[in-house]
C-alpha positions in Angstrom: 125.0 227.6 -37.9 126.7 225.4 -40.1 124.6 222.8 -39.4 121.2 224.1 -40.6 122.7 225.6 -43.6 124.3 224.3 -46.3 127.0 226.6 -46.1 128.3 229.2 -44.0 129.4 230.7 -47.4 126.5 233.6 -48.0 127.4 234.1 -51.7 127.8 229.7 -52.0 123.8 229.9 -50.3 122.6 232.3 -52.7 124.4 230.2 -55.6 123.0 226.9 -55.0 119.6 228.7 -54.7 119.9 230.0 -58.1 121.0 226.6 -59.7 118.2 224.7 -57.3 115.0 227.1 -58.3 114.5 226.4 -61.9 114.3 222.3 -61.3 111.9 223.4 -58.2 109.5 225.6 -60.9 109.6 222.9 -63.2 108.2 220.4 -61.0 105.7 222.8 -59.9 107.2 222.3 -56.1 107.2 225.3 -53.9 110.5 226.6 -52.5 109.6 228.0 -48.6 113.0 230.1 -47.7 113.6 229.4 -43.9 114.1 230.5 -41.4 114.1 234.6 -41.6 116.1 236.2 -40.4 118.5 233.7 -39.9 119.8 232.0 -36.9 123.2 232.6 -37.4 124.8 233.4 -33.7 122.0 231.5 -31.6 123.0 228.3 -29.7 119.8 227.3 -28.5 117.7 225.7 -30.6 114.7 226.7 -31.7 112.7 223.4 -31.7 112.6 223.7 -27.8 112.8 226.6 -26.8 112.2 230.6 -28.7 116.2 231.5 -28.6 116.5 235.6 -28.4 118.5 237.2 -31.0 120.6 240.1 -29.9 122.2 241.4 -33.0 119.9 242.8 -35.7 119.9 242.7 -38.9 122.2 240.2 -38.7 125.0 239.1 -41.1 122.9 235.7 -42.0 120.2 238.2 -44.0 122.0 237.9 -46.9 120.6 234.8 -48.6 117.2 235.9 -47.7 117.5 239.5 -49.4 118.7 237.4 -52.0 115.9 235.5 -52.5 113.0 238.1 -51.4 115.2 240.5 -54.5 114.6 236.7 -56.7 110.4 237.1 -55.8 110.6 233.5 -53.4 107.2 232.1 -53.2 107.6 231.3 -49.2 109.2 232.8 -46.4 109.3 230.9 -43.2 109.8 233.2 -40.2 112.6 232.0 -37.2 110.7 230.7 -34.3 113.0 233.1 -32.6 112.5 236.2 -30.5 114.4 239.5 -31.2 115.7 241.7 -28.4 114.3 245.6 -28.6 112.3 244.3 -32.2 109.4 241.6 -30.9 109.1 242.2 -27.4 108.6 238.3 -26.1 106.4 237.6 -28.8 108.3 235.8 -31.7 108.7 237.2 -34.3 106.3 234.7 -36.0 103.4 236.3 -34.4 105.2 239.5 -34.7 102.9 242.2 -37.0 106.4 243.6 -38.4 107.8 240.2 -39.3 104.7 239.4 -40.9 104.4 241.5 -43.2 108.2 241.5 -44.7 107.1 237.2 -45.5 104.0 238.8 -47.2 
């Protein structure tokens, strides 16, 4: 959502990542890409409840795929449940999604 990201323009997010990455690496800062797979169509804030993402994969995957292809150092899984994928388990505790972040 617009209040949880620099912008809703996925191409711009990828450009920002590419621009910031060299500076982070120069100063030995490990950027953490979060919160996979995105919160785009969620209305519930995941700090208070485990929201249920009904449409997966989402259009929000684009920046994550970009970061993964650029060999990002760390990926934080979202504090969400994905309908039809993770049962009632938040994806952070799901084997399938934990393997993505490895």
